C-alpha positions in Angstrom: 76.9 110.4 152.5 74.9 108.9 149.4 75.1 109.7 146.2 73.3 108.9 142.9 75.8 107.1 140.5 75.4 105.2 137.1 77.2 102.1 136.7 78.1 100.6 133.5 78.9 96.7 133.5 79.4 94.7 130.7 77.1 91.1 130.3 80.0 89.1 129.3 83.6 89.6 129.2 84.9 88.9 125.8 84.2 91.2 122.6 83.9 89.4 119.3 83.7 90.4 115.5 82.4 88.8 112.8 83.5 88.2 109.3 81.3 89.3 106.7 78.9 86.4 105.3 78.4 84.7 109.1 75.4 86.6 109.6 72.4 84.0 110.5 74.7 81.4 111.3 75.3 79.5 114.9 78.3 81.0 115.0 77.1 84.7 114.5 74.4 83.9 117.6 77.0 82.8 119.5 79.1 85.4 119.3 76.7 87.6 119.2 75.5 87.1 122.7 79.0 86.6 124.0 79.7 90.1 123.2 79.9 92.4 125.8 76.5 94.1 125.8 76.3 97.4 127.9 74.0 97.1 131.1 73.0 100.5 132.7 72.2 100.6 136.8 71.3 103.5 138.9 72.6 103.1 142.5 73.2 105.0 145.9 76.5 104.8 147.2 78.8 105.5 149.6 81.9 106.4 149.0 83.0 102.9 150.5 80.1 101.0 148.6 81.8 103.6 145.6 85.3 102.3 145.8 84.1 98.7 145.9 82.1 99.6 142.7 84.7 100.2 140.9 87.1 96.8 141.9 84.0 94.7 140.4 85.4 93.3 137.6 82.6 93.5 135.0 82.2 97.0 136.0 83.3 99.2 133.0 82.9 102.9 134.8 81.1 105.0 137.8 80.3 108.3 136.8 77.7 110.6 139.6 74.2 111.1 137.7 73.9 114.5 135.8 70.7 116.7 134.2 70.1 116.5 130.9 67.8 119.7 128.8 66.5 119.8 125.4 69.1 121.8 123.0 66.3 124.9 123.0 64.7 126.0 119.5 64.1 129.2 118.8 60.7 129.2 117.3 60.5 131.4 114.7 58.3 134.7 114.1 56.9 133.7 110.3 54.3 131.4 110.8 54.8 127.6 109.6 55.6 127.7 105.9 52.9 126.2 103.5 55.7 124.4 101.3 58.3 121.9 101.4 60.8 122.7 104.4 63.9 124.2 102.2 66.1 121.9 103.7 64.8 118.6 101.7 66.1 120.2 98.5 69.2 122.0 100.1 70.8 118.7 100.5 69.0 117.3 97.6 66.8 114.6 99.2 64.3 115.7 97.0 66.0 114.2 94.3 67.5 110.9 95.8 66.6 107.4 94.7 66.4 106.3 97.9 63.9 106.6 101.5 65.8 104.8 104.0 63.4 101.6 103.7 64.7 98.5 105.7 66.5 101.1 107.9 65.7 101.2 111.2 65.7 105.1 113.1 65.8 105.7 116.7 64.6 109.2 118.6 65.6 109.7 121.7 63.9 113.2 122.8 60.7 114.4 124.5 58.7 111.5 123.4 56.3 112.2 119.9 52.8 112.7 119.1 52.0 109.1 117.5 48.5 110.2 116.2 50.3 112.9 114.1 49.0 112.4 110.2 52.7 112.7 109.2 53.3 109.3 111.5 50.5 107.8 109.5 51.9 104.3 108.7 54.9 104.1 110.4 55.6 101.6 113.1 56.5 103.6 116.4 57.8 101.4 119.2 58.0 103.9 122.2 59.6 103.3 125.4 59.4 106.2 128.3 62.0 106.8 130.5 61.4 110.1 131.7 58.3 108.5 134.1 56.1 111.6 132.1 54.4 108.9 129.9 55.5 108.7 126.0 53.1 112.0 124.9 55.2 114.7 123.2 54.2 117.7 125.4 57.4 119.8 124.6 56.9 118.7 120.6 60.7 118.9 120.5 60.8 115.2 119.7 58.0 115.1 117.2 59.6 118.2 115.2 62.6 116.2 115.2 60.8 112.8 114.1 59.2 114.8 111.6 62.0 116.1 109.7 63.4 112.2 109.8 60.6 109.9 108.3 57.6 112.4 108.4 55.3 111.8 105.7 53.7 114.0 103.8 51.0 115.8 104.9 50.6 118.7 102.4 53.6 119.7 102.2 56.9 117.4 102.5 58.3 117.5 105.9 60.7 114.1 105.6 64.3 113.4 104.5 63.5 110.0 104.5 59.6 108.9 103.9 60.5 105.4 103.5 61.1 104.3 106.9 59.1 101.6 108.1 60.0 101.2 111.5 61.3 103.7 114.1 62.1 103.3 117.6 60.6 106.7 120.1 62.6 106.8 123.4 61.3 109.6 125.6 64.3 110.3 127.9 63.0 114.0 128.4 60.3 114.8 130.7 57.4 117.2 129.9 59.6 120.1 131.3 62.3 118.9 129.1 64.6 118.1 131.7 66.3 114.4 132.1 68.8 112.7 134.2 72.1 111.2 132.4 70.4 107.7 133.5 67.4 108.4 131.1 70.2 109.0 128.3 72.1 105.9 129.0 68.9 103.7 129.4 67.5 104.9 126.4 70.7 104.4 123.9 71.3 100.8 125.2 67.4 99.7 124.9 68.2 101.3 121.1 71.1 98.7 120.8 68.8 96.2 121.9 66.0 97.1 119.5 68.9 96.7 116.5 68.4 100.6 116.0 70.6 101.7 112.6 70.9 105.2 113.9 70.2 107.3 117.1 69.5 111.0 117.0 69.8 113.1 119.7 69.0 117.1 120.1 70.0 117.3 123.9 72.6 117.9 126.1 74.3 117.8 129.6 73.0 120.9 132.0 76.5 121.6 133.5 74.7 125.3 134.5 72.0 123.9 135.8 73.5 120.9 137.9 75.4 124.2 139.6 72.4 126.0 139.6 70.5 123.0 141.2 73.4 122.3 143.6 74.1 126.0 145.0 70.4 126.2 145.8 70.7 123.0 148.2 73.1 125.6 150.4 76.6 124.4 149.2 79.5 126.9 148.3 79.9 127.8 144.6 83.5 127.0 144.1 82.4 123.4 145.4 79.1 123.4 143.7 81.1 124.2 140.3 84.0 121.5 141.1 81.3 118.5 141.6 79.6 119.4 138.5 82.6 119.7 136.5 83.4 115.8 138.1 80.1 114.7 137.1 80.6 116.4 133.5 83.8 114.3 133.4 82.8 111.1 134.2 79.7 111.4 132.3 81.4 112.3 128.9 84.2 109.3 129.8 80.6 107.1 130.5 79.6 108.1 126.7 82.9 107.1 125.9 83.0 104.0 127.1 79.3 103.6 126.1 80.4 104.3 122.2 83.3 102.1 122.4 80.9 99.0 123.6 78.7 100.2 120.4 81.8 99.9 118.5 82.7 96.6 119.4 79.2 95.3 118.5 80.5 96.8 114.8 81.6 93.3 113.6 78.3 91.6 114.2 76.5 94.2 112.2 74.6 95.8 115.2 76.8 99.1 115.9 74.5 102.3 115.4 75.4 105.6 114.2 74.8 108.2 116.9 74.2 111.8 115.4 73.3 114.4 117.9 73.3 118.1 118.0 76.3 120.7 118.1 74.2 122.7 120.8 73.3 126.7 120.9 75.4 128.4 123.2 77.3 130.6 120.3 76.0 134.2 120.2 77.9 135.5 116.9 75.1 138.4 116.4 76.4 139.6 119.9 80.5 139.5 118.8 81.6 137.1 116.5 84.1 135.5 118.4 81.4 134.7 120.7 81.3 130.6 120.0 81.1 127.6 122.1 83.0 124.6 121.1 81.0 121.5 120.8 79.2 120.4 124.1 78.5 116.9 125.5 76.6 114.0 123.9 77.6 115.7 120.7 81.4 115.8 121.8 81.9 112.7 122.6 83.9 110.0 121.0 81.9 108.4 117.3 79.8 110.9 117.5 78.5 112.8 114.2 78.0 116.4 115.5 75.9 118.5 113.7 76.1 122.4 113.1 73.0 124.7 112.0 72.9 126.5 108.8 70.6 129.0 107.5 69.4 129.8 104.0 69.1 133.6 103.6 68.7 135.5 99.5 69.5 131.6 98.2 73.0 131.8 100.0 74.2 130.0 103.1 75.4 131.0 106.1 76.1 129.7 109.7 73.5 130.0 112.2 74.8 132.8 114.8 73.5 130.7 117.6 75.4 127.5 116.6 78.4 126.0 118.4 81.9 125.4 116.4 83.8 122.3 115.8 81.0 120.1 114.5 81.9 116.9 112.3 79.3 118.4 109.9 76.6 120.6 109.1 73.0 121.2 107.7 70.0 122.6 107.8 68.7 124.3 111.2 67.4 127.8 110.3 63.5 128.1 109.9 62.5 124.6 109.5 59.0 123.7 109.2 58.2 120.0 111.0 55.3 118.4 112.9 54.2 119.6 115.9 51.9 117.7 118.4 47.7 118.4 117.7 47.9 117.8 114.1 50.0 120.9 112.9 53.3 122.0 112.1 55.8 124.6 113.8 58.9 126.1 112.4 62.0 126.1 114.8 65.5 127.0 114.3 68.6 125.1 116.5 71.3 122.6 116.0 68.4 120.1 117.1 66.5 120.9 113.9 69.9 120.2 111.9 70.8 117.3 113.6 67.7 115.1 112.3 68.7 116.3 108.8 71.7 114.2 109.6 69.8 111.4 111.1 67.5 111.4 107.8 70.4 111.5 105.3 72.2 109.2 107.3 68.8 106.8 106.5 69.0 107.0 102.9 73.2 106.5 102.7 72.4 103.2 104.6 70.0 102.3 102.5 71.8 103.3 99.6 75.3 100.9 100.6 72.7 97.6 101.3 71.4 98.1 97.7 74.6 98.4 96.2 75.7 95.6 97.4 78.4 97.6 99.8 79.2 97.5 103.8 76.5 99.3 105.5 77.3 100.0 109.2 77.8 103.2 111.3 81.7 103.6 109.9 81.4 103.0 106.7 77.8 105.7 106.7 79.8 108.2 108.7 82.6 108.3 106.0 80.2 108.5 103.2 78.1 111.6 105.2 82.0 113.3 105.7 83.2 112.4 102.0 80.0 113.7 100.5 80.0 117.0 102.6 80.0 119.9 100.4 81.9 123.1 101.0 81.8 124.7 97.8 78.4 126.0 99.2 79.8 128.2 101.5 81.9 131.7 100.9 85.1 131.2 100.0 86.5 133.0 103.6 84.3 130.5 105.9 85.6 129.4 108.7 86.4 125.8 108.5 85.4 125.3 112.4 82.1 126.5 111.7 81.2 124.0 109.0 83.3 120.8 109.8 83.6 118.7 107.2 81.2 120.7 104.8 77.2 120.9 104.1 75.0 117.8 104.1 74.8 115.9 101.3 71.9 113.1 100.1 73.0 109.5 97.9 71.5 110.5 94.3 
C-alpha cells in the first residue's frame, strides 16, 4: 500500500559556523553554501520504499503527511474599535524608539489582502503553497500581518510599522486547512529568502486526521494509532528542521520562529480544563505564545489559551486589518502570536543598532528576559503566562 510521506534531506552533509566579522567574505559564502540546508519533498512510498528512503545517507527524517489548520479565532461581539489596538500600548510599542526597520518578517498563514491600505509601501514577497492563490479569503493571515507590520489607517494596528519587506507564505487553503508539507515547504522558503522572523498561527490537526481515517472505514483504534504515529513523526520533523535552522545561526541566517500556543483550553467551563501547548508551538526552540486579555485595566489569561507557553501577549479583542480594506476584532492565541513577532522585530533592530548580536537566540533571550510578571495578580499560575508579559524595547 502506497502512503504519502514528507522526506527531509540535507543539501550537503556538512554543517558550519562562522565567526563574527566574516560576513560578506569569500569564506563566508563558501561556508554558507556548504552548510546543510533543509530540502523537503513529498513522496508516495510503499513499506519497502520507505525503509530504503530512511537508509539514504542524506535523508534526515521521513514522516507521514498530516493535516494542518488555522487556530480558529473568536470573533468579538463588539464592532471593530475605532481607537488604536490596546495591545500596542500594553506591550510598550507606542513608546519604543524602534520600528522594525531593516528586519524581514515572514507570515505563514492564509495569505494576505495585498491591496489593504494598511500594507501600503510594504514590499510583499508572496508564495502560495496551498494551490488556492495568495489572496486571503479567510482573513486570518491579513489580520495577523496587520498586527505585525500594518501601517496606520485612521488608527494604529501594527507593532513594527517600519518593516519594509515581508514574506507572505500561504500554507493554509481557502477553507483554513492545509497539510504538513505545505508548512514545511513554507519554512524552508522563508529560510531561503533570509527571513529574520517567522510567525505561525496554526496547528497540526490530530482530531481531523482521526476523523478523516475513520470516514474512510478505518476502525477508531487503528485510526487513532496512525494519527498518533503521524503526529509523533511530524513533531520529530519539526524538531529536525529547527535543528537545521539552528545550524545556520553562525552564518546569520537562522530565523526566529514564533507560534500560537493553541485555543483548546476551556477555563470558563472548568478552571482545570487546560490543554498544553500544541504542535508546532510545542517544538524545540519555537517561541510559543499564550493569549492575555484586558478588563478594567487589569490583565487576565484568556479562558481558551493553552498553557505552558514560553511567553504571553495581548490576544483578546484585538483589532487589525481584514480583507476588503476594513477591520475586524478577534480573539485567540493567533492574535497574540503576531504581537510577539512584531516586538521581536523591534528587538532585532534594537540589537543591530546597539552594536550587539542580532540573531534568533539573542532576540528570544531578550523577549524572555524583559517579560513582565508584575502586571498580573500575585497568585497567577506561572504555567499560564510563561516567562511573563511581552515587553517592547524602549
